[in-house]
C-alpha positions in Angstrom: 20.4 18.1 -9.7 18.2 19.8 -12.3 16.2 17.7 -14.7 14.7 18.7 -18.1 10.9 18.5 -18.0 9.5 15.1 -18.9 6.0 13.8 -19.7 5.1 10.9 -17.4 2.1 8.7 -17.7 1.2 7.0 -14.5 -1.0 3.9 -15.1 -2.5 3.1 -11.7 -5.9 1.4 -10.9 -6.0 3.4 -7.6 -5.7 7.2 -7.1 -7.1 10.1 -5.2 -9.6 10.4 -3.5 -9.2 6.8 -2.3 -7.7 7.2 1.2 -5.5 4.1 1.7 -3.3 1.7 -0.1 -1.4 2.7 -3.2 -3.7 5.6 -4.0 -2.2 8.2 -1.6 1.3 7.2 -2.7 0.6 7.6 -6.5 -1.2 10.9 -5.8 1.8 12.3 -3.9 4.2 11.0 -6.6 2.2 12.6 -9.4 1.8 15.9 -7.7 5.5 15.9 -6.6 6.6 15.4 -10.2 4.4 18.3 -11.3 6.0 20.5 -8.7 9.3 19.6 -10.1 8.2 21.0 -13.5 7.2 17.8 -15.3 3.9 17.1 -17.0 1.9 14.2 -15.5 -1.3 12.4 -16.5 -2.7 9.5 -14.6 -4.9 6.8 -16.1 -7.0 5.3 -13.4 -10.4 3.8 -12.6 -13.4 5.4 -11.0 -12.6 5.6 -7.3 -14.2 2.7 -5.3 -11.7 1.5 -2.7 -12.0 0.3 0.1 -15.8 0.2 0.0 -15.7 -1.5 -3.5 -18.4 0.8 -4.6 -17.9 3.7 -7.0 -18.0 6.9 -5.1 -21.3 8.9 -5.5 -19.7 11.8 -7.6 -18.4 9.3 -10.2 -21.3 6.8 -10.5 -22.8 6.2 -14.0 -19.8 7.7 -15.8 -18.0 5.9 -18.6 -15.1 8.4 -18.8 -14.1 11.4 -16.9 -11.1 13.7 -17.1 -10.3 16.2 -14.4 -7.3 18.2 -13.2 -6.1 18.3 -9.6 -2.9 20.1 -8.5 -1.6 20.2 -12.0 -2.1 16.5 -12.7 -4.4 15.4 -15.5 -6.5 12.5 -14.2 -8.2 10.3 -16.8 -10.7 8.0 -15.2 -12.6 5.2 -16.9 -15.4 2.8 -16.2 -14.9 -0.3 -14.0 -17.1 -3.2 -13.1 -17.0 -3.4 -9.3 -19.1 -5.2 -6.7 -19.0 -4.9 -2.9 -18.8 -8.7 -2.4 -17.1 -9.9 -5.6 -17.2 -13.5 -6.8 -14.4 -14.8 -9.1 -16.4 -13.8 -12.1 -16.8 -10.3 -10.7 -13.0 -10.0 -10.1 -12.4 -11.1 -13.7 -15.0 -8.5 -14.9 -13.3 -5.8 -12.7 -9.9 -6.4 -14.2 -11.2 -6.9 -17.7 -13.3 -3.7 -17.6 -10.4 -1.6 -16.5 -8.0 -3.2 -19.0 -10.3 -2.3 -21.9 -11.7 1.1 -20.8 -8.4 2.5 -19.5 -6.6 1.7 -22.7 -8.7 4.1 -24.7 -8.3 6.8 -22.1 -4.5 6.3 -22.2 -4.6 7.0 -26.0 -6.3 10.4 -25.4 -3.5 12.9 -24.7 0.1 13.7 -25.3 2.7 11.0 -25.9 4.7 10.2 -22.7 8.4 9.9 -22.3 8.0 7.1 -19.8 5.1 5.0 -18.4 4.9 4.1 -14.8 2.7 1.0 -14.4 1.7 -0.1 -10.9 0.7 -3.8 -10.3 -1.4 -5.5 -9.1 -3.7 -5.9 -11.0 -1.5 -7.9 -13.4 -3.8 -7.7 -16.5 -3.0 -4.0 -17.0 0.4 -5.0 -18.1 -1.2 -5.9 -21.5 -2.6 -2.5 -22.4 0.6 -0.9 -20.9 2.8 -3.0 -23.2 0.7 -1.9 -26.2 1.0 1.7 -25.2 4.8 1.3 -25.0 4.8 0.1 -28.6 2.4 2.8 -29.8 4.2 5.6 -28.1 7.7 4.1 -28.5 8.4 4.8 -24.8 9.8 2.6 -22.0 7.7 1.1 -19.1 8.8 1.2 -15.5 6.9 -1.6 -13.7 6.2 -0.7 -10.1 5.6 -3.9 -8.2 3.6 -3.4 -5.0 2.8 -7.1 -4.5 3.9 -10.3 -6.3 1.0 -12.1 -7.8 -0.2 -14.7 -8.0 2.2 -15.9 -5.4 0.9 -13.7 -2.6 -2.7 -14.7 -3.3 -1.9 -18.4 -3.3 -0.2 -18.2 0.1 -3.2 -16.8 1.9 -5.7 -19.0 0.1 -7.3 -16.3 -2.1 -6.5 -18.1 -5.3 -7.0 -21.9 -5.7 -8.0 -22.4 -9.3 -5.1 -24.0 -11.2 -6.3 -22.5 -14.4 -6.4 -19.0 -13.0 -3.0 -19.5 -11.4 -1.5 -20.5 -14.8 -3.1 -17.5 -16.5 -1.7 -15.1 -13.8 1.7 -16.7 -13.9 1.8 -16.1 -17.6 0.8 -12.5 -17.1 3.4 -12.1 -14.4 6.1 -13.3 -16.8 4.7 -11.0 -19.5 4.8 -8.0 -17.3 8.4 -8.6 -16.3 9.5 -9.1 -19.9 7.8 -6.1 -21.3 9.1 -3.7 -18.7 12.3 -1.8 -19.3 12.9 -1.5 -15.6 11.2 -3.0 -12.5 10.9 -1.0 -9.3 10.2 -2.9 -6.1 9.5 -1.8 -2.6 11.6 -4.2 -0.5 14.7 -6.3 -0.9 12.7 -9.5 -0.6 11.1 -8.6 -3.9 14.5 -8.5 -5.5 15.4 -12.0 -4.4 12.0 -13.3 -5.5 12.3 -11.9 -9.0 16.0 -12.9 -9.5 15.1 -16.5 -8.5 12.5 -16.4 -11.3 15.2 -15.4 -13.8 14.7 -11.7 -14.0 18.1 -10.0 -14.4 19.2 -8.1 -11.3 20.3 -5.3 -13.5 16.7 -4.8 -14.5 15.5 -4.3 -10.9 15.8 -1.3 -8.7 14.5 -1.0 -5.1 12.7 2.2 -4.1 10.8 1.7 -0.8 7.4 3.2 -0.5 7.6 6.5 1.2 5.7 8.6 3.7 5.1 12.4 3.7 7.1 13.1 6.9 5.8 16.7 7.0 2.2 15.5 6.9 2.5 12.4 9.2 4.5 13.7 12.1 4.6 13.4 15.9 1.9 15.5 17.6 1.1 15.8 21.3 -1.4 13.3 22.8 -2.6 16.0 25.2 -5.5 18.0 24.1 -6.0 15.6 21.2 -9.4 16.0 19.5 -9.6 12.3 18.4 -9.0 11.2 22.0 -11.7 13.6 23.3 -14.2 12.6 20.7 -14.0 8.9 21.5 -13.5 9.0 25.3 -9.8 8.0 25.2 -8.4 10.7 27.4 -6.1 9.2 30.1 -6.0 5.8 28.4 -3.0 3.9 27.0 -4.3 3.7 23.4 -3.4 0.8 21.1 -4.5 1.5 17.5 -4.8 -0.4 14.2 -5.9 1.7 11.2 -6.1 0.5 7.6 -7.2 -2.3 5.4 -8.9 -5.2 7.1 -8.6 -8.2 4.8 -7.7 -11.9 4.7 -4.0 -11.2 5.1 -4.4 -9.2 8.3 -6.3 -11.4 10.7 -7.6 -8.6 13.0 -9.3 -11.3 15.2 -5.9 -11.6 16.8 -6.1 -8.0 18.0 -9.6 -8.5 19.4 -8.5 -11.7 21.3 -5.4 -9.8 22.7 -7.7 -7.0 23.9 -10.0 -9.6 25.6 -6.9 -10.8 27.6 -6.3 -7.3 28.8 -9.9 -6.5 29.7 -9.0 -6.3 33.3 -6.9 -3.2 32.6 -9.3 -0.3 32.3 -6.4 2.0 31.5 -5.7 0.2 28.2 -8.0 0.9 25.2 -7.9 -0.6 21.7 -9.0 1.3 18.6 -9.5 -0.4 15.2 -10.3 1.9 12.3 -11.3 0.4 9.0 -13.9 -0.1 6.3 -17.5 -0.3 7.7 -18.3 -3.9 6.5 -15.2 -5.3 8.0 -15.7 -3.4 11.2 -19.2 -4.9 11.5 -17.8 -8.4 11.3 -15.2 -7.6 14.0 -18.0 -6.3 16.3 -19.4 -9.8 16.4 -16.0 -11.2 17.3 -15.7 -8.7 20.1 -19.0 -9.8 21.5 -17.9 -13.5 21.3 -14.6 -12.8 23.0 -15.9 -10.4 25.6 -13.6 -7.7 24.4 -15.4 -4.6 25.8 -12.3 -2.5 25.5 -12.2 -2.2 21.7 -13.4 0.9 19.9 -14.5 0.1 16.3 -14.5 3.1 14.1 -15.0 3.8 10.3 -12.2 5.4 8.2 -11.5 9.0 9.1 -11.0 11.8 6.5 -7.3 11.8 5.4 -6.7 15.3 6.6 -7.4 14.0 10.2 -5.0 11.1 9.9 -2.0 12.8 11.7 -4.2 13.7 14.6 -5.7 10.2 14.8 -2.3 8.5 14.7 -1.1 11.0 17.4 -3.9 9.8 19.7 -2.2 6.4 20.0 0.5 5.2 22.3 1.1 2.1 20.2 0.5 1.5 16.5 -0.2 -2.1 15.3 0.9 -3.9 12.2 -0.8 -7.3 11.8 -0.3 -10.1 9.4 -1.3 -13.8 9.3 1.4 -16.4 9.5 1.0 -17.5 5.9 1.6 -14.1 4.4 4.6 -14.4 2.0 7.8 -13.1 3.4 8.3 -10.3 0.9 5.0 -8.6 1.8 5.7 -5.0 3.0 2.6 -3.1 4.3 2.8 0.6 3.6 1.5 1.4 7.1 5.0 0.5 8.3 6.4 3.8 7.0 3.3 5.7 8.2 3.5 4.5 11.8 7.3 5.1 12.0 6.8 8.6 10.8 4.0 9.2 13.4 6.6 8.9 16.2 4.7 6.2 18.1 5.9 2.8 19.2 5.0 -0.1 17.0 4.0 -3.7 17.9 4.2 -5.9 14.8 2.4 -9.2 14.9 4.0 -10.5 11.7 6.2 -13.4 10.5 9.7 -13.0 11.9 11.4 -13.7 8.6 9.4 -11.3 6.5 10.1 -7.8 5.1 7.8 -6.1 7.7 9.6 -7.7 10.7 13.1 -6.8 9.3 12.1 -3.2 8.7 10.8 -2.8 12.2 14.0 -4.4 13.6 16.2 -2.2 11.5 14.3 1.0 12.5 14.4 0.0 16.3 10.9 1.5 16.2 9.1 -1.2 18.0 8.7 -4.9 18.9 8.0 -7.9 16.7 5.9 -10.8 18.1 4.7 -14.0 16.6 1.7 -13.7 14.2 -1.8 -15.0 15.2 -0.7 -15.2 18.8 -3.0 -13.1 21.0 -1.1 -13.9 24.1 2.2 -12.7 22.7 0.6 -9.5 21.4 -1.1 -8.8 24.7 2.2 -9.3 26.6 4.0 -6.9 24.3 1.3 -4.2 24.8 1.4 -4.8 28.5 5.1 -4.4 28.6 4.9 -1.0 26.8 2.0 0.2 28.9 4.1 -0.5 32.0 7.2 1.1 30.6 6.2 4.4 28.9 9.8 5.4 28.5 10.5 2.4 26.3 7.4 3.2 24.2 8.7 6.8 23.8 12.1 5.6 22.9 10.7 3.3 20.2 8.6 6.2 18.9 11.6 8.5 18.7 13.9 5.9 17.0 11.2 5.1 14.5 10.6 8.7 13.5 14.3 9.3 13.0 14.5 6.2 10.8 11.5 7.4 8.7 13.2 10.7 8.2 16.4 9.0 7.1 15.0 6.2 5.0 11.4 6.8 4.0 11.0 10.5 3.3 9.0 11.5 0.2 11.7 13.9 -1.0 14.2 11.0 -1.2 11.7 8.8 -3.1 10.7 11.6 -5.5 14.4 12.2 -6.3 15.0 8.5 -6.9 12.0 8.2 -9.2 12.9 11.3 -11.1 16.4 10.0 -11.7 15.0 6.6 -12.7 12.5 8.1 -15.2 15.2 10.4 -16.7 17.6 7.5 -17.2 14.9 5.2 -18.6 13.4 7.8 -20.9 16.9 8.3 -22.5 16.6 4.7 -23.9 13.6 5.6 -26.1 14.2 3.1 -28.8 14.3 0.1 -26.5 13.1 -3.4 -27.6 9.8 -4.2 -25.9 10.9 -7.7 -24.9 14.1 -7.2 -22.9 14.1 -10.7 -21.6 13.6 -13.7 -23.9 10.9 -16.2 -22.7 13.5 -19.0 -22.5 15.5 -16.9 -20.1 12.6 -16.6 -17.7 12.1 -19.6 -15.4 8.5 -19.9 -14.5 
C-alpha cells in the first residue's frame, strides 16, 4: 500500500547514539519512516543513557539540531546526575519538559505526534503542542507508570504517586490513540477506564536483518574473551532494580565445577563493578563481566552465546515486556527466562517456543535449566531455530513500520479532533 508523505514529530527522551532501551527502536522507526518518503523530526534530550552522564560531544549545550539519515534531531538541555536523588529525578524530568517544548516549536507543523512514555511529565508539553499545531497525539506506552515503579519499590512517596497517577490519567485523556507493546498493557488500561477502541497493540520490533544467527565458530568476541570451546551463557543489557542479576551470579557459582560453562554479563560499568563484588562473595569465578560493546558489534556478541538470558525479579508487574526478548529471539540462540510465570515476558517465550521459563530469583532453577541445555545441545539449537522463526513472523521491523505508518495515516486524517477524548469522570483512577 502506498501512503502520501506525512510530517511526523517523534517526542522521545531517548534516541541515537544511546545504545539500549527505547533509543535504538525510535531511531529505527524514524529512519524507516524517512525511507518511506515521510518527513521526520525528533525532539529528544542530550544523550546520556545508560551512564546517566551527557556524552562528551554534547556537554555544555543548551540546544543542538543535527540531521542523521534524513531525520532532523532537535536536542535540548537536561539535568542529569549519575546517582540521582528524588530531587535530581524531578529536575531531570522538569528540565526536559521545559527545554524540549521550545525545541518542538522550532520547525514545521507535524501531521501527527508520536510521544513515548515514560517519562510521564512530557505528556504536558505534548498536549500543548497538539493544541498549537492542531494535530493528534499517538501515545506510545513502553511502561505503565507509576504502577511499575511502585511494584519494585522505586516509588514510595504518596505525594509523588498521586502526582504521577494524575499525569497518567492526563496522558491517556489527551492522546488520540494509545499504542502499547503487549496485550497485558491493554488489559491494564481498559481496567482503568480507557476505551478499548482507543488502544492498539504494536509489539516492539527487532531488525531481523541486523540481529541474525551467525556462526559461533571463528567468532571474534569468543576469541577476544577466551570463550572458545565454552558453553556460553550471556546476559546483555540494562542492569537495574527490576533485573536482579545477583541471581545469575549465584547460578554461576552453583556451576563453578563445570569448567566448560562460562557466564558473560555485559552492562553499564558502574553496575558491573557492583556485580564484581557479588561474584567474589559467591565464589563465582566463571563469570566474565564486560562493559557495553559498540552497537555495530552486537550481532557478533550475541552469536558468541549458546544461551541468552532474560532476568526479572518476582515483583515486576506482569505487563512488563523487556525489549531484549525480541533481540534474543532474532539472534537464533536458546533463551532461559528467569521471570514471573504469569507475565508478558514468560508468555512471549512460551508462544515462541524459543526457550525455557524458570522461577525468578531462584538461582538453583536457573542453574538447572542451563545445565539441561549444556547437556542437550540439540535442544538448545531447536529452541534457537524456533525463536528465530517466531521473530521473523511476529517481530520484524518491516511489519512494525507498516503498522505505525497505517496508524499515523489513519490518525492524521482526524486533524480536528478534541484534545480530551475521554472525560475525567469516565476514567477510573
